[in-house]
N, C-alpha and C positions, 0 to 999 in steps of 0.2 A: 582617377589621377589627384594626387596631393594638392591642394591649393598655394604651392608654391612659397611660400612662410620666407625665404629667405628671400626672393622679391621685394615682397610686399614689406619685410623688416626694409630693407634699400632704400628703396622708396622712400618711406616715415623717415628714415634716416636722415636722407637727404633735405626735406620737408624742415626738420627739429632743426640743423644747423642755419638752415636759410633762414629760419625763426627769429635765432641768437644775433643773426647777422644785421638783421635790421631793428631792433632792441637798442644796437648799441650805437647806431647811427641817428638813431631816432631825435626828430627835431619838433616835430608840430603834433600838438594832444589830439589826442584821437575825435575823430569826426564822432558828433553829437547822436546824428542819427545811426553810428554804429554801435555807439557807447548803448541804445536805448534797445537797439535788434536783440545784444547779446545779453541786457538785463532781464529781456521778456526771455527770453532761452532759459535763464538758471532762474525765473520765478515756476518754470511749469516743468522743473525738474523736483519731482516730490521728495527724493532720499538719493545721496551725494555720502554715502558709507564712509569713506576715506575722503574725505574734505578736498575734490578735486577742483572745486571752483572759490574755493576761502580767500581768494586773492580779486574775488573779482566784488569789487566794494565799491559803489555810488559814490561820483564826484571826486574819485580817483582813477588817472589817466590811463584807461584800456591799452594802451599801445606800450606804455612801458613798465606799468604795477601786475598786470592780468596776466597770469599766466595761460600758456597756449595759442597766446593771438601773436601777433606779429605783423605791423602795420609800413606804408607808405611812408616814406620819412616827411618829405614832400607834401603831403597833403595828407596825412594824419588818417587815411581810410584803410580798413583793415582787410587785408592782403589773403593773412592766413591764418584760420580757426582751427586746430588741433585741438585734442581734448586733453586736457590736461593730462600730468603725470603719465601719459604715455611710455615715459623712460624712465629708468631708473637711474641711479649715479655712475652702473654698468653703462650705459647706454645700449638695454636690453628690454625687450616689451616685454613689459609688467603686464599684469590683468584689473583692468577695472571695471568700475561698477556704475552706474546709474541708474536713475529710472526718472521718467516723466515723458514727457513728447517734445519732438521739433517745434518751434516755435517759427510760424509762419512768416514773423519780422524777422528772419533769417537772410529773407528774399529783397531784407532792403541794406545788404551788405553790396553794394554795387559794385567795387572793386575789388571784391575776393576771387581769390585764383586757386586756393585750398581748400576744404572743409574735409576734416577726416573726425568724422562722430563713429567711428566705427568701433567694437568690439567694447561697448556700453553695457551690453548684453540685457539688459532693460528698458532701453527704448522703444517704448509702444506709439503707437497711432500709425498715422497715414506718411508719406511722404508729402509736404506742404507743395502745391502746384506753385506756391510763388519762389522756389527755388527756379525757377524756367529763367526770372528776372535776371540769374546772376549770371550773365553774358559773356564773365570774361573767365569764365570758371572752368578750370583744368584739371581738377582731381576732385572727383569726390569720393568720399569713404562713407558709405553708410553700412558696412558688410556688420552679420554676425550681433546683431540686435533683436527685438522683437516687433520690429514694424510690419504692419499689414496692410492689408489694402494692394490698388493698382499701382506700375509704375506711371505718377505721372504724363501724360503726353506732353506736357508745358517743358519738360525737359530733353525733349526735340531740339528746342532754341539751342541748346549748351554745345556754339559749332567749336568751339575751342577744346572741349574736354578730351584730355588723352589718358584719362583714368577712370572708369564708372565699375565703384563695387559696392553692388547689394544683394553681394551672398549670403545664407544664412539668417533669413528673415525668414516672414510667412507673410509675403506678398503672393498675391493672386490675379488670375486675369490675364491677358493676353502683352502681347510686347506692343507697345503702341506703334502703329504703322508705319508714321512718319520717320521714327527716331533712326536708324540707320542711314535713308539717305540726307540728313544731316548732319549727323557726328562723324565726319569723312576724317578727322583728325585721333578720333579714338585709336590708342593704343591698348588698351587692356579693359576686355568687356567683360565682368566676375557677375552671373546670374546665379549661382550655384546655391543648391539647397535652399528651393523655395517651394513654393507651389505654384509656378505659372502657368499657364494653356495656351492651347491655342498652338498654332501653325506657326514656326519658323520665317519671316517674311524674305522673301527674292533678295528683295531692296539689301540683306545684311551684305552679297558683295560690293555696295557701295564704300565699304571702310575698308578703303584700301591700305588705311597704317597700322591695319590692326596685326598684334601679333600673338595675344592672348587672347581665346575666347574659351570660357567654359559657362556649359547651360545646367553641367549635370546635377541629376534628381530634382528634377521637376514632374512636370505634367504634360511636356509640350508633344503634340502629336502631327502627322502628316511625312511629310518626306522631308529628307533632308536637301536643303535647293541644289539643282547646280550654278548658282553664281556663286557657289562655297570654290570655285575652282577660281575666282577672280582675285581670291585674299592669298595674296603671292608674298606675305611679309609674314604671314601664318608661321607663329613658333611651336602654340599647342591650342590640340582644337578636343573637347572634349567634354560631347552631348551623350555622356554616357547616363541610364537610370531615367529616361523620359519612356515614352511612348511612340515614339519615330518609325515608320513602318516605308517600304517600299524599297528598292535597291540601294546600295551606295554608288552615288554620281561619280559617273566615267568623271568628271571635268574634276576630282579629288587630287589625279594624278597630277592635277598642274602645280601644284603644294610645293614645291620641290625645297620651301627652308622650312617644310614642316619636322621640326622632332618628336612630338610624344600625338596620337591618335587614338582616341579612345572615346567609342562606340556603342560599348557594351549595354548590359541592360535594357534593348529595345526589342522593337520587332521588324527589324529590319527583314531583307530575303533578297533572293537571287544569287548572283555570286557573286565573289570579290573580285573586282573590277581589274583588267591585268595593266589600265596603265600604274596602280599602284607600283610595277618596277620602277616609274620616273619620282617617286618620292628618296629620293637618295639619302637625303638626310634623319628621315626617322630612325627614332632609336629605340621606340616602342609601340607597338599595334596591338591595341587590345580590341578585339570587337566579337566578345564571349557575350555567351546567353542572348542570339538571336537566334536567327531561321537561316543563317545562309546557306548556300546549296549549292554543287557542284566540286569542284578539284578546288584543290588550292593553283592559283598560277604557277607554273614554274619557272617564269620571269620573276619569283620575289625572290630567287636568288642574287638580284643586283643588291638587293639592298643590305649588304654589307657593314652599316653599321647600327643595326638595330641589336638590341640587346635582351627585347622580351617581347616575345611572337604569342600571343595570347588570344587562341581561336576557338576558346572550349563551348562545350552548350552549344551548338548548334546540330545542324541537317551537311555537315561538310564529305564531301565522298573522294572515293577512288585512291590511289594512292599518295603517299604520301613524298612531294616531291623530292628527289638525288640533288636537286640545289641548295636546298637548306643547308647542306654541307659547305656552300659557299658562304656564310653570312657568321665569320669566323667569329665576330664581337657577340655571337649571342650568347647569354647567361641563363636564360628561362625558355624551354619551350612547353605551351599546356596547348594539347589539341584533344583533351581530352572530350569523350562524352559527344562522337558524331560516329559517322559509317565509312570511317575511313578500311579501305582493303591491302590486299599486300602483302608482304612483310619490310620491317623494322630496315631503312638505306641506312648500309654500312655507312655512308656518309656521310653520320654524325659521329662519325670517329674523327673529322676533323673539326670540331665544337672544343681548341680545349678548353677555351673560356664557360663553358657549358657547368651551370651548377645543379639546373633540373631541370627531368625531363618527364613529362606528364603525358604519357599516348592511351590512357588508360580505357574504360570503354569504348574500345570498336570491336571491328572485327580483322583482326592484323593476325596473321598468320606466324609462326614459328620457324625456323629457332630465332633467339637474340642473336643478333650479329655477333661473333664474338672480338668484331674490329673494337667494342666500343673498351673493351680493356683501354685504349688506351684514354679514354675520357680521364682521367687520372683525377681534377679537380670536380669529377659529379658528386655531389649530395644526396638529391631526392633525385630517387628511381621509380615512379609506379607503371607498372604494364599491365595493371589489372583488368576483368575482365575484358579477356580478349582470348582467343583460338589457338593459344599458342603452344598447348603440346608440350609443355615445356618436362614433362617427368620429374626432373631434377633441376635444383637452384645449381645455374654456373657458376661452379667454379672458381672463374675469372673473375667472377664479379669482387671478390676478394681486392683485389688488387686497385678495388676507386677506394674512395673518402667517402664512403655512403653514411649517412645519417639517419634516412628513412627510406626505408626498401619494402614496395608495396605489390605483391603476388599474387593478389588475391583470385579466384578462379582465376586459372592458368595450366591447369591440368597437373598441377605435383601431384605425384608419388612419392613411394623412398620413405627413407628417414629423412630429418634432421640434420642438414650439413657440420661437421666439427669446428667446420671453418669460421662460424659464428658469433661461437665464443670468443672469437679473435678480434671482431670489429668492433667500430664502436658505433653501432645501431643504437639509435634511442626509438626509433618508430620502427614496427617490425609485422608487417598485414599480410597473414599468406593463410587466413581464411577461405573456405571456400574449394578446397583441394580434398586428396584423398593420401596423405600423408597419416602415415602409420607410425608404429612402434612405441616405447615408453616415451617420455616427457625426461630428455636425459640430465643428468644432473652437472653439466660444463653451463647450462641454462646460468647456474647460477653465477655464471662467470659473464655475463652479458650486459654490468655493473650500471651500462650507460642507459637502458631500458628504460623508458616512461611510457610505452604504451605497446601493447602486447595484443596483436589479435590472432590466436590460433581454432579459430570457432572456424565447426563444420569441418571436420578433418576425422582421424581412426584413430586418434592416439587412447590409450587405454594405462590403467596401472594409475598408482597415487602420484601424488606432488612429491618429487626428489627436495631431501634438506634443503638441498641447497638453492631454493627457490625463495629462500628466505631474504638469502644476499640480495635482491634486485630492490637496494634498497632509495632508487628512483623513479621505481613501476607505480606511476599514476593511476594508468587505465589498463585495465584486464579483462580478457573477452576470450574463455573460453569454452564457450555454451558447445552441445550438439558433439561431445565427442562421448566417450567411453573411458571416461579419466573415475578413479573410485578414492575408496580413502575418507579421512578426513579434512578439512577444509582447514585448519588450524593454521598449517606453515602459508597459506596466502595471506591471515589475516597476524599473524605475524611477526612479520619484516622487517627489518630496524628502519628507520627514518630519523636519520640524524638531523635533516635540514627541510626546511618549507617543503619545495620541490619531490618529501618523500611522500605529501600524502597522498591518499587514494579521492579518485575523482568518481571510477565508474567501477564496480565487479560484475562480470556477467559469468557464471559458475553453472546456469541452467542446463537440462536436457544430459546430466552425464550421469554416474553412478555413487555420487560422493553420497557415504552415510555418518549416522552419529547426529548427536545433536549441535546446534548452532554454539559456536562459545557467548557462553553466558555474559562475559562481560564484551562483550563485540564493540558495545558503543561507547564504551573507555578509555577504548585504544588511543594511542595518541594519532597514527598514520589515517582513522579514519573520518577522525576528524571535520574533513572538510568531504565527506562521502556525498556524491549526487544520487547515485543510483546503484541499488546495492539487487540483485536480481539472481535468487538462486532456486528458482522453480524447477518443477519436474525431478529431484533427485529422491531416495528415498532417504532425506534426512527424518529423523525422531524428536523425541524432545518437545521443549517448550519454545516459544516466541520467547525472546530475551526483552525484558524488559528496558535494558538500558540503550536498545535500540531509539526510545524514547531521545536519549541525549546525543543524539548528530544529528544539528540542529540545521545541517544544509541538504538534507532528506529530501526529495522529491518523491523519487521511484524505488518503493518495495514491492517486489515482486516473489512471491514464497508459496506461490501453489501449485498444487501436482504434489507434496509431499507426505510422509507419515507424521503430522505437527498434533502434538495432541496439547493438553488445556487450555486455559480462557485466554482471549488475545488480552495482551495488558494492556492497561488503562493509559501507562506512559506512553503509550504511540504517539496519543494527542501533544505530549509535548513537542514533537518532530513537527515545529508548524513551517514549515513550506511542505508537507508532502502533498505532491499531487494523485501522487497512483498508487493506491493501495492492493495486491490483488494476495489473496488469502484462501481461494475455492481448492477444493479437493486435498482438505486435510480432515483431520480427528478435531478439529477443536469441538472446543461445548462452552458454555454457558453463557451471557450473555454479550452482544455485544457495545463496546463502549462509548456512549452518547458523544465524549469530547472527539474522536475520529469522526466522527459522520457529520460534524459538526467545523472541520479544519478550512478556515479560509479557505485555501487556494485546491481545497480538493478538486477532481473532477471527473476518477475513476475508482472506483471502490467492489470490489468483487469477495464475498463470501459465500459463495455455495458450494453445495457438497458436502458439508461438513454434520458436528452434529449441536447447533446452535441454537438456542433455546429463549423467548421470553420475549417481549415487546419490543419493534426495532423503532429503536431512538428518534425523536422528532427529526427532520433534516430537510437543509434549504436548498438544495442540490436538487436535480433529475437525477435517481437511481434508476433503472431498471428491476422488472420484478425479478428477472432473469438470476441477476448479482447476489438475489439470496435465494434462490429456490433448492432444494431439495436438503433443504433443513426440517423436519416436520415438526421438530420446538414452536421455529420461529411464527412469530404473528404481526400485523400491523401494516400499514401502508408502506411499499408500494403492495403486498401482500393481504391478503382477508385479514379482516379487522382479528383481533382478540377476544374470546369470549368471556364474558364474565365469570 
């Protein structure tokens, strides 16, 4: 889940306003102990490009003239240390930057309540253990820096702390054992995006005031403590992207105020606890990418505030409960890559707010319930890789507001229905079926298409001239059909704006003929192309020199054609190339040295051609099989050349 920047901003804004208030009522000069501690912090800052500390001048009162400082007017002790430049004139957070380390003398600011040195980007070193002396501290923000080392156990004594933000650093090691026992006033604990490890102490259940708990993207292991169920004020719980194992504790059902639950990308197993039905405040449930098994509890239908239900990439089984139809606030359902069986429940038609339904990669049987025609707001439908035996794309789908339709490997046969030409679909994946016939001319009317995958079907004939009307098309996959003719209509499509540039093209395993257009690399639509796969067609002619002008090209596969002539040296100008596959052609001449020494090259194959000469020296390891079948080639990794 997101790191709640809005909530973070509101907290900081309150501190910012308070800082100005203290400045106005100031009557006593800054305490010398505090002034010296702050100056020591400044001395340890090695780079301050925005001159955020320019006002921190010795012999001037830190309480009245130093930016980012607020003091107690009666004692002159510093109460707030907030990074200068945190706000622009519009009170919006701005990006700041400093390099240096934290001063241990900050621990001498004995009255400090707010320490905010977050988002300085380049603040390095360890968190000083001396910060544990700040017994009046209520808010500590050290997030979004380059801090390393462990969380000092000394901060266990900060019993008044309400907000602790240490996320997005490079902190390592376990959580101090007694940290949770003493920080019973903590409302927000953010340790996300570090490298913390070890188990989560059961004492976490002592922080009864906690509302936001975010541990995501660390290396925590062990189980989710049963004591988590004591945190009944929790609003958001994120332990995603760790190595947590074992079952989800039954006690989690006690978190009746929880709105966001994210445990994705762990190693959790067992079933989804039925006690989840008690979590009536839940709006986001993310348990994906674990090893959860068993059925979804039918009682999940009681969670009527849930807007996103994300359970994909588990081992869940059984029928999809019909009670999901009671969750009328649902906008997104992701149940893909499980082992669900049975039919798609018609009760899903009650979900009038549903925008995304992804049931792909399961064992669901057809048909698709026609009741879903009432889901008029549905934009993204993915039923791919289910034994639905659809035969045809249901015509009632045209009643929906679909932008993304994925029906790969669903048993489709016959022809493409013409109603698709009237849709607003931008992503269409019908691959891995048995659709037959010609590619219809009306496909050129689908001008919103940006992604089209019709691969592994039985289309034949040439591409219709209307194909070049698909000006927004960026990813095209037609491989493994029986298409023929020239490819020119793909490459000559119009592109009137940035979204019209190709990212990937795969026309392999067809019957396309003729030469590859010599000027292919000069076309504006190809300027951002990352992958070009034209393998296993009867393409003739030469490899165009202009391919070297494709500065973003990473994958070039031309094997299994009838290409002749030499490998153009200009290919070495495509500096990002990682894969070059030119085998099974009639190429002759030498292998250009520049291609074999491209900085990103990891896969190269020119076997079974008519190449000759010595293989150029190269740094990467390429097997001999990648050069085999060229009697005129010699040199490592083949046999040495004869003098």
